[in-house]
C-alpha positions in Angstrom: 0.0 0.0 0.0 2.9 2.3 0.7 4.1 1.9 -2.9 0.7 3.0 -4.2 0.8 6.2 -2.2 4.3 6.9 -3.3 3.3 6.4 -6.9 0.2 8.7 -6.5 2.3 11.4 -4.8 4.5 11.6 -7.9 1.6 12.8 -10.2 1.4 16.4 -8.9 5.1 16.8 -9.2 5.0 15.5 -12.8 2.1 17.9 -13.6 3.9 20.9 -12.2 7.1 20.0 -14.1 5.2 19.4 -17.3 3.3 22.7 -17.0 6.4 24.7 -16.2 8.2 23.1 -19.2 5.4 24.2 -21.5 5.5 27.8 -20.2 9.3 27.9 -20.4 9.3 26.6 -24.0 6.6 29.1 -25.0 8.5 32.0 -23.3 11.7 31.0 -25.2 9.8 31.0 -28.4 8.2 34.4 -27.8 11.3 36.1 -26.3 12.7 37.3 -29.7 9.3 39.0 -30.4 9.6 41.1 -27.3 12.8 42.7 -28.6 10.9 45.1 -30.9 8.5 47.5 -29.1 5.7 47.2 -31.8 5.5 43.4 -31.5 5.9 43.6 -27.7 2.9 45.9 -27.5 0.9 43.7 -29.9 1.7 40.5 -27.9 0.8 42.1 -24.6 -2.5 43.4 -26.1 -3.2 39.9 -27.4 -2.6 38.3 -24.0 -4.7 40.8 -22.2 -7.5 40.5 -24.8 -7.4 36.7 -24.6 -7.6 36.8 -20.8 -10.5 39.2 -20.9 -12.3 37.0 -23.5 -11.9 33.9 -21.4 -13.0 35.8 -18.3 -16.2 37.2 -19.9 -17.0 33.9 -21.5 -16.8 32.0 -18.3 -18.8 34.7 -16.4 -21.5 34.5 -19.0 -21.5 30.7 -19.0 -21.6 30.4 -15.2 -24.1 33.2 -14.8 -21.9 35.1 -12.3 -22.9 38.5 -13.6 -25.2 39.8 -16.3 -23.2 40.6 -19.4 
């Protein structure tokens, strides 16, 4: 039974490592685009717009506030 819990306890660590790896690879891929101010502003605007879109969509789907 101890082996089972040791095995299950590894899954959160694997998930965190996997997620950080994806973000690190994405950041390394986008880092050259942040060198120019025009593309940096466009990327920041894209990220903010995407976050707002997801936020408004989830609020409307869950009925948290009238949209």
